[in-house]
C-alpha positions as CSV (number, residue, x, y, z in Angstrom):
1,X,0.0,0.0,0.0
2,X,1.3,3.5,-0.9
3,X,0.8,6.6,1.2
4,X,-1.3,9.2,-0.6
5,X,0.5,12.1,-2.2
6,X,-1.5,15.4,-2.1
7,X,-0.6,18.8,-3.5
8,X,-0.4,21.7,-1.0
9,X,-3.8,23.5,-0.8
10,X,-4.0,27.0,-2.4
11,X,-4.6,28.7,0.9
12,X,-1.3,29.2,2.7
13,X,-3.0,29.7,6.1
14,X,-4.5,26.2,6.1
15,X,-1.1,24.5,5.3
16,X,0.8,23.0,8.2
17,X,4.0,21.0,8.6
18,X,1.9,17.9,8.9
19,X,0.4,18.6,5.5
20,X,3.8,19.1,4.0
21,X,5.1,15.8,5.4
22,X,1.9,14.1,4.2
23,X,2.5,15.3,0.7
24,X,6.2,14.3,0.6
25,X,5.8,10.9,2.1
26,X,7.2,8.2,-0.1
27,X,6.4,4.4,-0.2
28,X,6.2,2.8,3.2
29,X,7.8,-0.6,4.1
30,X,5.4,-3.5,3.9
31,X,5.7,-4.3,7.7
32,X,4.5,-0.9,8.7
33,X,2.7,0.2,5.6
34,X,-0.8,-0.2,7.0
35,X,-0.7,2.1,10.0
36,X,1.6,4.7,8.3
37,X,-0.5,4.9,5.2
38,X,-3.6,5.3,7.4
39,X,-2.0,8.1,9.4
40,X,-0.8,10.1,6.4
41,X,-4.1,9.5,4.6
42,X,-6.0,11.0,7.5
43,X,-3.6,13.9,7.7
44,X,-3.8,14.7,4.0
45,X,-7.6,14.4,4.1
46,X,-7.9,16.9,7.0
47,X,-5.5,19.4,5.2
48,X,-7.6,19.2,2.1
49,X,-10.8,19.8,4.0
50,X,-9.3,22.7,5.8
51,X,-8.2,24.3,2.5
52,X,-11.6,24.0,1.0
53,X,-13.5,25.1,4.1
54,X,-15.5,28.3,3.5
55,X,-14.5,31.3,5.5
56,X,-17.2,33.5,7.1
57,X,-18.3,36.2,4.7
58,X,-17.9,39.8,5.7
59,X,-21.0,41.9,6.3
60,X,-22.2,43.4,3.1
61,X,-21.5,47.1,2.6
62,X,-25.2,47.7,2.2
63,X,-25.7,47.3,6.0
64,X,-23.5,50.3,6.6
65,X,-25.3,52.3,4.0
66,X,-28.6,51.4,5.5
67,X,-27.5,52.7,8.9
68,X,-26.3,56.0,7.3
69,X,-29.6,56.3,5.3
70,X,-31.6,55.8,8.6
71,X,-29.5,58.4,10.4
72,X,-29.9,60.8,7.5
73,X,-33.7,60.3,7.3
74,X,-34.1,60.9,11.1
75,X,-31.4,63.5,11.5
76,X,-33.9,66.1,12.6
77,X,-35.3,63.9,15.4
78,X,-31.8,63.1,16.6
79,X,-30.8,66.7,16.8
80,X,-34.1,67.6,18.5
81,X,-33.0,65.3,21.3
82,X,-30.1,67.6,22.0
83,X,-32.4,70.6,22.2
84,X,-34.7,68.7,24.6
85,X,-31.7,68.0,26.8
86,X,-30.9,71.7,26.9
87,X,-34.4,72.6,27.8
88,X,-34.7,70.0,30.6
89,X,-31.2,70.2,32.2
90,X,-30.0,73.6,31.1
91,X,-30.1,76.6,33.5
92,X,-29.9,79.9,31.7
93,X,-29.2,83.2,33.4
94,X,-29.2,86.9,32.3
95,X,-25.6,87.4,31.6
96,X,-23.1,88.2,28.8
97,X,-22.8,84.5,28.1
98,X,-26.6,84.4,27.4
99,X,-26.4,87.4,25.0
100,X,-23.3,85.9,23.3
101,X,-25.1,82.6,22.8
102,X,-28.1,84.2,21.2
103,X,-25.9,86.3,18.8
104,X,-24.0,83.1,17.9
105,X,-27.3,81.2,17.2
106,X,-28.5,84.0,14.9
107,X,-25.2,84.0,13.1
108,X,-25.5,80.3,12.5
109,X,-29.0,80.7,11.1
110,X,-27.7,83.4,8.8
111,X,-25.1,81.0,7.4
112,X,-27.8,78.4,6.9
113,X,-30.0,80.9,5.0
114,X,-27.1,81.9,2.8
115,X,-26.5,78.3,1.9
116,X,-30.2,77.5,1.3
117,X,-30.4,80.3,-1.2
118,X,-28.0,78.4,-3.3
119,X,-29.0,74.8,-2.6
120,X,-32.8,75.2,-2.7
121,X,-35.6,73.2,-1.1
122,X,-33.8,69.8,-1.3
123,X,-32.2,70.4,2.1
124,X,-35.3,69.1,3.9
125,X,-35.6,65.8,1.9
126,X,-35.6,62.5,3.8
127,X,-33.2,61.0,1.2
128,X,-30.1,62.4,-0.5
129,X,-30.8,64.3,-3.6
130,X,-28.9,66.9,-5.7
131,X,-30.3,68.3,-9.0
132,X,-27.0,70.1,-9.6
133,X,-23.5,70.5,-8.1
134,X,-23.5,73.8,-6.3
135,X,-20.0,75.3,-5.6
136,X,-20.8,79.0,-5.4
137,X,-21.6,81.2,-2.3
138,X,-20.8,79.5,1.0
139,X,-20.2,76.3,-0.9
140,X,-17.0,77.9,-2.3
141,X,-15.7,78.2,1.3
142,X,-16.8,74.9,2.7
143,X,-18.5,71.8,1.3
144,X,-21.1,71.5,4.1
145,X,-22.2,75.1,5.0
146,X,-25.6,74.0,6.1
147,X,-24.1,71.7,8.8
148,X,-21.6,74.4,9.8
149,X,-24.4,76.8,10.2
150,X,-26.4,74.3,12.2
151,X,-23.5,73.6,14.5
152,X,-22.9,77.3,15.1
153,X,-26.6,77.7,16.0
154,X,-26.5,74.7,18.3
155,X,-23.3,76.0,20.0
156,X,-25.0,79.4,20.5
157,X,-28.1,77.9,22.1
158,X,-26.0,75.6,24.2
159,X,-24.0,78.5,25.5
160,X,-27.3,80.4,26.3
161,X,-28.9,77.5,28.2
162,X,-25.8,76.7,30.3
163,X,-25.0,80.3,31.1
164,X,-26.3,80.0,34.7
165,X,-24.7,76.6,35.4
166,X,-21.5,75.7,37.2
167,X,-18.6,75.1,35.0
168,X,-18.5,71.3,35.5
169,X,-22.1,70.5,34.7
170,X,-22.1,73.1,31.9
171,X,-19.2,71.4,30.2
172,X,-20.7,68.0,30.5
173,X,-24.1,69.0,29.1
174,X,-22.5,71.0,26.3
175,X,-20.3,68.0,25.4
176,X,-23.3,65.7,25.2
177,X,-25.4,68.0,23.1
178,X,-22.7,69.0,20.7
179,X,-21.1,65.6,20.7
180,X,-24.5,64.1,19.5
181,X,-24.4,66.6,16.6
182,X,-20.8,65.8,15.7
183,X,-21.6,62.0,15.6
184,X,-24.7,62.5,13.5
185,X,-22.8,64.6,10.9
186,X,-19.9,62.2,11.0
187,X,-22.3,59.6,9.7
188,X,-24.3,61.5,7.2
189,X,-21.6,63.7,5.6
190,X,-19.7,60.7,4.0
191,X,-23.0,59.2,3.0
192,X,-24.0,62.3,1.2
193,X,-20.6,62.8,-0.4
194,X,-20.6,59.2,-1.7
195,X,-23.9,59.9,-3.5
196,X,-22.5,63.1,-5.0
197,X,-19.3,61.3,-6.1
198,X,-21.5,58.7,-7.9
199,X,-23.7,61.4,-9.4
200,X,-21.2,64.0,-10.6
201,X,-18.0,62.0,-10.9
202,X,-14.9,64.0,-11.7
203,X,-16.4,67.5,-11.2
204,X,-17.2,66.6,-7.6
205,X,-13.8,65.0,-7.1
206,X,-12.2,68.3,-8.2
207,X,-14.5,70.1,-5.8
208,X,-13.4,67.9,-3.0
209,X,-9.7,68.6,-3.7
210,X,-10.3,72.3,-3.8
211,X,-12.8,72.9,-0.9
212,X,-12.5,71.6,2.7
213,X,-15.3,69.6,4.2
214,X,-16.1,71.6,7.4
215,X,-13.4,74.2,8.1
216,X,-13.8,77.2,5.8
217,X,-11.1,78.4,3.4
218,X,-11.2,81.3,0.9
219,X,-12.3,80.1,-2.5
220,X,-9.6,79.8,-5.2
221,X,-12.0,80.3,-8.1
222,X,-15.6,81.4,-8.7
223,X,-18.1,78.5,-8.3
224,X,-21.3,77.5,-10.1
225,X,-24.7,78.3,-8.7
226,X,-27.2,81.1,-8.4
227,X,-28.6,82.6,-5.2
228,X,-32.4,82.5,-5.2
229,X,-34.0,84.4,-2.3
230,X,-37.5,83.3,-3.2
231,X,-36.8,79.7,-2.1
232,X,-35.6,80.6,1.4
233,X,-39.0,81.0,3.1
234,X,-40.4,77.8,1.5
235,X,-37.3,75.8,2.4
236,X,-36.7,77.2,5.8
237,X,-40.2,77.6,7.3
238,X,-39.6,74.7,9.7
239,X,-36.2,76.0,10.7
240,X,-37.5,79.4,11.5
241,X,-40.3,77.9,13.6
242,X,-37.9,75.7,15.4
243,X,-35.6,78.7,16.1
244,X,-38.5,80.7,17.5
245,X,-39.7,77.8,19.7
246,X,-36.2,77.3,21.2
247,X,-36.0,81.1,21.9
248,X,-39.4,80.9,23.5
249,X,-38.4,78.0,25.7
250,X,-35.2,79.9,26.7
251,X,-37.4,82.8,27.7
252,X,-39.7,80.6,29.7
253,X,-36.8,79.0,31.6
254,X,-35.5,82.5,32.4
255,X,-38.9,83.5,33.7
256,X,-39.4,80.4,35.8
257,X,-36.0,80.7,37.5
258,X,-36.6,84.3,38.6
């Protein structure tokens, strides 16, 4: 009886010294052929099975895209949670910090209005859409001016609501609220940009190389896009109402704490 001769499997990770010996083993002597051939046959068979064993498949990329799409669709509700935390746990006080926070919130809303005049009404869609690649106006300074404006507004209201709190609790509450916003945008910005890359190809790739994602920089060349003031009220009605409601809640908290 002759020991089986098997070729090394294609997968280097499943190959072991025992497999190598099993593949090189020559004819066994008659006296000991039976047990030797049985041993090497079993070893070679196990190596062959290990090489053909299917490895666990990685999770499909669609699962990650599904999470991003879900976060994008519900981004308003997620950010509203931060505002609710400020209303419940914040403690505003008439101070310079309160005034500075309100001014900062208004500034952030102005940035958003500027951006909406170029991007139009698609900013409120529950799925990513872009009829055209806009690179003019605030989009010439930063690729996500809407989110920059939102963050400035949130930072302003956060400063206003924690203006009467001790430093420690104020920092913790601000970190939770603004951290929630950062995590949300860290998920949906790459999701949006992947859509834009598929839709516009090289023009968007050139735009990415020229304009930073969130930290503004002076534009190197004129962009494309037209400012349309008539779309602002239609696109920003809900934002204006939300802004007014938060201001009213801030005033109520100040009145209750007198």
